[in-house]
N, C-alpha and C positions, 0 to 999 in steps of 0.2 A: 505495501500500499504505501504510494506514493505521500511526500506532505504537504501538497496541495490536499488532497485527502482528506488528511488528518487535523487539517487546520480547523479550528474553533472558530464561528463567528463570535465577534465583538460587538457586543452591546453599544448602544451609542449613547454617546454622556451628552447629559443635560447641563446646558448651561449656567452658572449660581448665579443668583440675583446679588444683587446689593444691597445689603439691606442699610437701611436707613435712610437711601438717598431722596431725594427732591428732584421735583421738575423746576428748570427754568421757569418764574413767571416772568412776562413780556406782558406789557402793558400797549394793547394796539385799539387805535379806532373804528366803531363798528362792532366790536364784541358783544358791547349790551343791547343793541339794538337788536343782533342778531338772536340775541337770548332770549329779549323780549318776544318777537315775531315766533321761534321755536315753541316759547309755552303757549303762545295765543295758536297757534296750528293746532297743538294738542287738545288742547281747548274742546276746540274747533272740533277736532275730528273726534272726541268722546258724542258731543252735542250730535253731530253729523250722523253716530251710528244708533245712536237711540231713534233720534226723528227715523232714520230708515228704516229701521225694523217696526217702528208705531205704524208706518206709512203700508208696511208693507200685509201688517198684519191687516189692515184696513184693505187693502189692495183683494186679498185673498179671500177676507168673509164675504168683499161684493161678487166675487167669482164662484164662491162656493155656493151662496144663493143663487146664482144668476146662469147657473152652468145648463140645466133643463137636458139635463142627461148627454149632455155632449161636452169637449174637450174646449175649456176656454182661449178666449184671443184675447189680441191685445187692447186698450182701451184706454182711454184721457181722463186726467184728472185735473181740475182746474181751482185756482182758489186767487183771489185778488188779479196780481201783476203776472203769473206764474202758470204753467200748465207743465204737467207730467204725463212722458207716456209710459203706462203700468204695459209690463209683458210677462206673464206668465209664462213658464218655459219648462219643457220635461226634465228631470233629473237628466245630468251628465253621468254621460256609459263609462264616466271614470270616477264615477261614485257609486262602487260595487253597494248590493245588498247584501244584510245581515240573514242569517237561517232565520233567526225573530222576525224581520220582515218581506223575507218571501213568507214566511208561512201565516203573518199577517195579512197578504197579498192576497193568497190564499185560499183563505177563510171568507173574502168575500168575494170568491169569482174573479181574481186578479190575479193573471200568470206573468210571471217575470219573464225575461228573458234571456237563454242563457250566453254567454259568450266564451267561446275554448280560445284559450290564451295559448296552451302549448299543445299542441294537436300528439297523440297518441300513437306510435310507431313502432319498430321492430327493427329499424334498419333498412325496410323495405320501403315501398312506395306506400305514406301513409294511407291512399285509398284502401288500400287492402289490408289495412288494418285490423278491422272488426270482419273478414273474413274466416271463420275458421276451419270451414271445408278447405279452403285457399292454404291454409297454412299449417294443416293436418298433411297436407301435398306434399308440401317443401318439406314439414320435419321429416316423412316419410323418407322421401327422397334425399336426403341429407343423410339418417341412419345408418345408410348404406356405403358411408364412404367413411373411410378408418381414417384414426387419428385426429378428431376432431375435438377440440373442447366442448364442455355441455354448455359455457357460457357463451360459444361464439355470436347466439343472438339476443344481445339486450334487449328489452322495452324502454320505450318511454311514455310513463304513465300519461294520462292527460289531464291538463289544469285547466278550469274553470270557473268562471263567478257569473253571476244573475245580475242581470241591471234590467234597470226600467226601459223596455223599450218602446215603440209607436204606441204598439197593440195596449201593452199597458197603461200605457198613459191613457190612451181611448175608455180602458174598459175602467178607470178608477174614478170618470166622471158618471157614468151612468148609474141609474138610479140604484137607489138604495145602499150605496157604499157610502161610509162613514166619511168623517172631516177628517178623521187621521189615518184615512190610507190616502186619501187627496193631496194634503199636507208632504205626505210620505216621497209623493213622486215628483211635486212640483219646484219650481224657483221663480223667485221673482226680481222681475231687473226694474230700475226706475231711470227714467232716463229726463231730469229736471230741465226746465227750462224759461229765461226769465223775461219777457217779451219787453223791458224796459229796461236797462242795467245804469244802476242808481247808487253810486259807490256810497257817497254820505247815508244814504238812509239803508244800506246794509250795514254797515258799520254801528249805524243809530241801533239799528235792530239788533245788531248782535248781541252790542254791550246791554240791551234789556235782557236778554236771553242768558249772556253770564253770570248778569246781577242775580239771577233767580238762586 
């Protein structure tokens, strides 16, 4: 055995931090204003998140009460100087359903859709992976060949997930399906628009909201 084969792996060393070290403090114009704006943005993001949730809840209530057995369509909300396009959408296929969610859907006659992530195969064309008769013939033919290892053919198991498909979404809004199921398969998008942008009015309004 050569010296390279016997070489031991060397663990990487971590740089030692200096205890008690302090950062240099340099006064630069604009830092305070930047910090103030950053604090304002954080406060507005929190407020915006709350309003977003409230509007989506109101929009979904409207959708649920006016579905009439059909999948919802976009509609427009209005108040004062503003309008907002409310867009009910099918839950994205990237958001996989849990077993509990699939069971709840099935309880009310709503069928989740299966999406295959990894195709099951044996190293042959995956089209024939489930053809047991053909696999038996292949196995019989190979059994007569001397010297083949038992694990020559390996299996790649199928991996799949359940999602909200188009038919799932349509079924969820038929009569008799409860609110909880419809919420499970729906997301709501909001696109607000001000007809007239008055910055002074906006700032005054925001100041009032933040003071609450």
